[in-house]
C-alpha positions as CSV (number, residue, x, y, z in Angstrom):
1,M,-9.3,10.8,5.4
2,T,-6.7,13.6,6.1
3,I,-5.5,17.2,5.5
4,W,-2.2,18.1,3.7
5,K,-1.1,21.4,3.7
6,Y,0.5,22.7,0.3
7,P,2.1,26.2,-0.6
8,V,0.7,28.5,-2.6
9,C,4.0,29.3,-4.3
10,Q,3.7,32.2,-7.2
11,K,1.1,33.6,-9.6
12,E,0.5,30.6,-11.5
13,F,1.8,27.0,-10.4
14,S,1.0,23.6,-10.9
15,L,0.7,20.8,-7.9
16,T,0.7,17.0,-7.9
17,M,-1.7,15.5,-5.8
18,P,-3.6,12.6,-4.7
19,R,-6.7,11.9,-7.0
20,G,-9.6,13.2,-5.6
21,A,-7.7,16.0,-3.3
22,K,-10.8,18.1,-1.8
23,F,-10.1,21.8,-1.5
24,L,-10.3,23.0,2.2
25,S,-9.4,26.3,2.7
26,V,-6.7,28.9,1.6
27,Q,-4.8,31.5,4.0
28,P,-1.4,32.9,6.1
29,Q,0.1,31.1,8.0
30,H,3.0,33.0,9.5
31,E,4.8,34.8,6.3
32,D,3.7,32.4,4.0
33,I,0.0,31.5,1.7
34,Q,-0.8,27.8,2.4
35,M,-3.9,25.8,1.0
36,W,-5.6,22.7,2.9
37,F,-7.0,19.7,1.4
38,S,-9.0,16.4,2.5
39,I,-7.1,13.4,0.9
40,D,-8.3,9.7,0.9
41,P,-5.3,7.7,2.7
42,G,-6.3,5.2,0.2
43,F,-5.1,7.0,-2.5
44,R,-2.5,4.5,-3.0
45,V,-3.0,1.8,-4.8
46,G,0.2,-0.8,-4.6
47,P,3.4,0.2,-5.6
48,E,2.0,3.4,-7.5
49,E,0.3,6.4,-6.3
50,L,-3.1,7.8,-8.2
51,T,-2.3,11.7,-8.8
52,D,-3.3,14.3,-10.7
53,V,-1.7,17.5,-11.6
54,R,-3.8,20.6,-11.1
55,V,-3.3,24.0,-12.0
56,F,-4.0,27.0,-9.6
57,R,-4.0,31.1,-10.4
58,V,-3.5,33.8,-8.1
59,V,-5.3,37.1,-9.0
60,A,-5.2,40.3,-7.0
61,T,-8.4,42.1,-6.9
62,G,-8.9,44.4,-9.6
63,E,-7.0,42.3,-11.5
64,E,-8.3,41.3,-14.9
65,Y,-8.3,37.3,-16.0
66,E,-9.7,34.5,-18.2
67,G,-9.8,31.4,-18.6
68,N,-12.0,28.4,-17.4
69,L,-11.6,28.8,-13.7
70,E,-13.0,28.1,-10.6
71,Y,-13.0,30.5,-7.9
72,L,-11.5,28.2,-4.1
73,G,-11.1,31.2,-1.6
74,A,-9.6,34.6,-1.3
75,F,-7.0,35.4,1.3
76,Q,-5.1,38.6,2.3
77,T,-1.3,39.5,2.7
78,G,-1.0,43.0,4.4
79,R,-3.8,45.7,2.9
80,F,-3.9,43.6,-0.7
81,V,-6.7,41.2,-1.1
82,F,-5.7,37.7,-3.3
83,H,-8.5,35.1,-4.9
84,L,-7.5,31.9,-5.8
85,F,-8.8,29.7,-8.7
86,E,-8.1,26.3,-10.0
87,K,-7.7,26.1,-14.3
88,K,-10.6,23.2,-15.1
């Protein structure tokens, strides 16, 4: 297994990731918010990569949200706390 880092870049965003990537953590690193995933280094098959497009959403504490979302974790920026979800 290897660990890959992805940026949390806006309120709602999608990423193409290796199939089966397992979420590990979300937290600030320097001035940016990052997510870490455990990746099977064997996700490449021949000349093609097995990938999925995954959609994430950031919700501020106290903000209303709806939809089929799976909670991944929370992170702080200054005095604000945000929550990361993945759309299912």
